[in-house]
C-alpha positions in Angstrom: -141.1 -35.1 4.9 -141.7 -38.7 4.2 -143.2 -40.1 0.9 -146.7 -40.9 2.4 -146.9 -37.7 3.7 -145.9 -36.2 0.4 -148.7 -38.1 -1.6 -151.3 -37.0 0.8 -150.3 -33.5 0.4 -149.9 -33.7 -3.5 -153.8 -35.1 -3.5 -155.0 -32.4 -1.0 -152.9 -29.6 -3.5 -154.6 -31.4 -7.0 -158.1 -31.6 -5.8 -158.3 -28.4 -3.4 -155.9 -25.9 -4.5 -155.7 -26.5 -7.9 -159.3 -26.0 -8.9 -159.1 -22.8 -6.5 -156.0 -21.5 -8.2 -157.7 -22.2 -11.7 -160.7 -19.8 -10.5 -158.3 -17.0 -9.6 -156.6 -17.1 -12.7 -159.6 -17.1 -14.8 -160.8 -14.2 -12.7 -157.0 -12.3 -13.3 -157.8 -12.6 -16.8 -161.5 -11.4 -16.8 -160.2 -8.4 -14.8 -157.6 -7.8 -17.3 -160.4 -7.9 -19.9 -162.5 -5.5 -17.8 -159.4 -3.1 -17.2 -157.6 -2.9 -20.8 -160.3 -4.5 -23.1 -159.9 -7.5 -24.9 -156.4 -8.7 -25.7 -154.9 -10.6 -28.7 -155.2 -14.5 -28.4 -151.3 -14.7 -27.9 -151.4 -12.5 -25.0 -154.0 -14.3 -23.3 -152.2 -17.2 -24.2 -149.1 -17.0 -22.8 -150.5 -15.3 -20.0 -152.7 -18.9 -19.4 -149.2 -20.4 -19.8 -147.5 -18.4 -17.5 -149.9 -18.7 -14.9 -150.2 -22.7 -15.3 -146.7 -23.0 -14.9 -146.5 -20.4 -12.0 -149.2 -22.9 -9.6 -146.7 -25.6 -9.6 -143.3 -23.9 -8.6 -143.7 -23.7 -4.7 -145.0 -27.3 -4.9 -141.8 -28.9 -6.5 -140.6 -30.8 -3.4 -144.0 -31.8 -2.4 -144.3 -33.4 -6.2 -140.9 -35.1 -6.5 -141.0 -38.7 -6.4 -144.9 -38.9 -6.2 -144.9 -41.7 -9.0 -142.2 -44.2 -7.4 -142.9 -47.1 -5.5 -142.0 -47.0 -1.7 
């Protein structure tokens, strides 16, 4: 995939995919609250941190070198 295509895909991922993923992540934490009750703040923080890293793992190749010039 050339740099121009990766830049376009990265914009699509960041502008459309990331907001959708945030909605899914918050819905997951809300489901955890309904199912098991409110968790301690450190557990919620760990879940949000894990989900924050998890979304980017499949897109490492797309985001590699985006900030560099052509």
